N, C-alpha and C positions, 0 to 999 in steps of 0.2 A: 295592920300589915307593917312587917319590921322593914327598917332601912334598906337590908339586902335584899327582900323580896321586891321593893320597890325598885331597885337597881337590876333584878332579873327582869323584870316587867318591861322597863325601859330599854334595856339593853336587846331584849327580843322584840319588841316592836321596830326599834331601828333597824336592827339587822334583818328582819324578815320585810320591811319596807324597802331597804336596799337591795334585797334578794328579787323582790318582786318587780322594782324599777328595773334592774339589770337584766332578767329574763323575761319579762312581760307576760308571766303568767302565774296565777297563784301557786304558792309553796303546796307541797305534798304535806300529808300528815307525817311521814318520816323527816322531812326537811323541818317541820315545825319542831318535832321531839329533839333533833340534831342542834337546833339553835336554843331550845330551852335548856339543853344540857349543857351547852358552851355557857351560857347566860348564868345558871347555876354555878358553873365550876368558877367562873370569873367574880361572883359575888361570895364564894365562899361555901355555898350549899350544897346539899345532896339532892340531885333531880329525883324527886320521888313523884307518885302519883298523888299521893296526899299532899306534897307541896303546890303541886300545879293546881288541886282543886282549890286550896285555901287561898292560893293567890288569884284566882279567877273570882272565887266569891267576895274575897276583898276589895278587888277591882270593881265588881259589880255595885258593892255596897258604897264605894268612893263615889262612882259615877251616878247612881240614885240619888245620892244626896247633893251632888252637885246640881241634879237638875230641879230637886227641892228647894234647893236655896235660890235659884234661878226664878222658878216659879213664885218664891216668897218675896223676893225682890221686886216682881213685876206686879204683883197684888198689890203690895205696898203703894206701889207708885199709882195703882189705879183708884185706891181709897182716897 
């Protein structure tokens, strides 16, 4: 994931969390897309479905790698 895409993900997570805390309800799909558009705009990217999918897949891969690294560290300690 390129740096601008990471910025989009971080911006979205931050703004959606703020929105959730302020409104005390989960954001609608329209609100999520609105935040995505703003985050892309601020990072200089065009908000497209392909960009959203690529960022989601990249984020999932990073999360999986983090879990595998964590498991690997625990496995090392057990041996």
